[in-house]
N, C-alpha and C positions, 0 to 999 in steps of 0.2 A: 476758458479759466473765467469766475465769477467777474461782472464789471460794480458790483455791489459798492457803494463807495458810504461808508456812516458816514454822520456830521455829528460837531459836537455843540450840545450847550454849555455854556461854560456861567456859573453861578457864583454870585458875589454878595453875601450879604455885609450890610454897613449901618453904621449910627455916628454919625458927624466926624466925618472923615475926608472932608473935601479935600486934602491934600493928595492924601496915598491913593484915595479914587482915580486921581488924573496919574497918577504914576505906573497903576499898575494897569491902568488900560493901554497907555503905552506901551508897558510893556508886551503886550498881550498881539498888540499890533505889530511891534516888532520882533517877535521871537518866534509868533506862527510861520508852519512853514507851507501850509496849506489855503485852501478857500474851501473845506469844508468846517469852517467855525460859523453854525447857524445861527447862532443868537449871543447876547450878551449879557444876562440878566441881574441887573443891580438891583437887589431887592433890600428898601431903606424901611428901617425901621421905627422913623419918625425924626430923622435928622433935623436941627437948627438950624443949620447951616448950608452951604453952597452944595453938599454933596451929591444933593438930587440934580440940580441944573449942572454941574459939574460934570455928572457922570454921561448925560445925555449929550452935552457937548462933544465929548469925546467917543461918541457912538454908540450908547448901550441904552439898551430899554432899561428902564428903571419902573420896579414895583414896588405898590407900598404895601407894608405886613405891618402888622404887632411886633413890636419889641421882644428880641429873643432869637440867637441864633439857630437854635433849633425850626422855629416857628417860621424865620424867614425861609431859610433853605427846602424847606418844605414848601411853601407858597411858590418858590420858583420852581424846583422839579415840577409843581403843577401845572404851568403855564408850560413847563419846556418841551420842544418840540424834537430835538435832537435824539438821536438813539444812545449817543452817551452824554451821561451829566458831567461834568467838571466842576466838581466845588473848591473854590481859593479864597484864600482870607486875602483881604483887603491889602495888608499888610507884607504879602510873600509875592514875589516876582518869580513866575516860569519860566520854566532853563527855554532855551534857543530849541525852536521846532519840536517844543513841548506834545503839538497835537501830532505830531507825525509819528513822536514814541508811545502816544496812547493807542494809535493806530496798530502798530507794531504790536503791541501787548493785545491787542484783542484778535488780532490775525494768528498771535502764540495760543488763543485761546480761554486767555485772561480777562473775566467779565467785573472785576474790581481790584482796585489796587493803587498805589500813591510814587511819591518821589521820593529821595533823598533829600537831605533839607543840610541848609547849613543859615548861620548868620551871621547878617553883616558890621561883624567884630570881628576884632582880633585877639581876644578874650581863648587861652589854652582852656578854659573851663568850659566854654559853650563849644569849643571846636571837638571836644572829648563828647557832649551829646550830641553832637551834630551826626558825627563818628558814628554814633549808635542808631541813626536812622537807616543805616546798610543793612540792620540785622533784621529778617524776618520775624519779628515775635512782635504781638498787639499791645508787648509792654512798651516796645520802643515806637509807635504810632501816637500820631495827635493830628491834629487840624492843619495847622502850619506847612504839613507838609502838602498838602492838597491833598485832592481824592478825586481820581473817575472811578466809575460804576455806569453801567450800562442801566438804561432809563427803565427797562424790563426788570433787571433783577431789584431794584431801587425801590418798585412800586408796589413789587412781589412781597418785600420787606416790610410793607410801613412805613418808611422812611426815617426819617431822624423821631430819635423819642423828647416828645417836647415836655416832657416831666422833666427834662436833665434841661436846666436854665443854663449852666457849665458841664463841661465831660459829655455834652453830645454827640462828638464826633469818636471820642474815645470807645462808648457803648456801641453806636452803630459799628463802629469797623471790629469789635470785640463780638457781635454776632454777626459778623461778613467773615471772620477769621473761621467761625464755626459751620459755615457752611461751603465755601469755594477757597480752590487756593486763589491767595493773593500775591501780587504781580509789585515785586518794588522795582522799579523804574532807575537804571544806573545811572539819572541826570539828577540834577542838584535845585530846587525852588530856594532861593534865597528869602530868609526871611528877615524883619526887623528884631533886633536885640531892642526894642525899647523898652520894653516890660522890663527886663534884666537891668536894666541901664538905672531906671528909673525907681527899683525895688530894693535892688541889690541882688547881685547874680547868684552867691550861694543859699539864702534865705530864701529866694523866689522860686529855685530847683528843689529845695528840701518841701516846701509847703505844697509844689506839684507831686513831687512823691508821695506825701501825705495823703493827696488826693487819690492819687493811684491806688494806696493801700488802702483808705477807708473803702472802696468802691469794691475792693476785693474782698474785704471782712463783710461787705454785705450793706452798708450804708447805703440809706436813701438820697434819690434825687435831691430833694430839700435838706438833708444833711450837709451833702456835699456844692452846696450854693450859700451854707450858713458859714461852713469853715471859709470860704472864699472870699464872702464878704467881709469876714473876721479877720484875716491874715493877707489878704492879695489888694480886695478890691479896694482897701482904706486910702 
């Protein structure tokens, strides 16, 4: 039997997330089930608060990058030395023994995949969309579910497309669905409902659906970003 044991590099893009970075790093420490997390790379896009110092204080390596999640994640991936890359949003908490679940998926032959997701909300509306993350179709995917991928596969496919200021996760996952079997791990990442609570749940979900539709119909990355700025970021 092979004694080979792959390692994970966790990559977290951040910008002014001083409180959330502490929460997610504590959760990683609490929920890891092995000693095979090689590094936690917090890629900072120019924070003006205590995000970088908090990340260092909680055991992460901080890397500076230009602003933009795609660019930040690519910077982290370029430095990462683990055989598996695990991309995690700062306001998403991985499940207990998430690393062991990723290793198991790798043993099963999967090179890329994600977890299911739930919101930290009692809203039935959000519970429905969280339930949809069980479905193995790319329309049900998103960065909040986190993403694992072998380092090799990620770099063979040139990483995230930095032309996408938003929708970078979906665009990349869409490419992966065309190349490889995609694993949905039956454990849940818990993600913050803060954007839905701030913007209005139904309206925000409507705008996300419109972004999906625009991409499907061939909208350019900048068109998606302009829609986001007009209807979501304000």
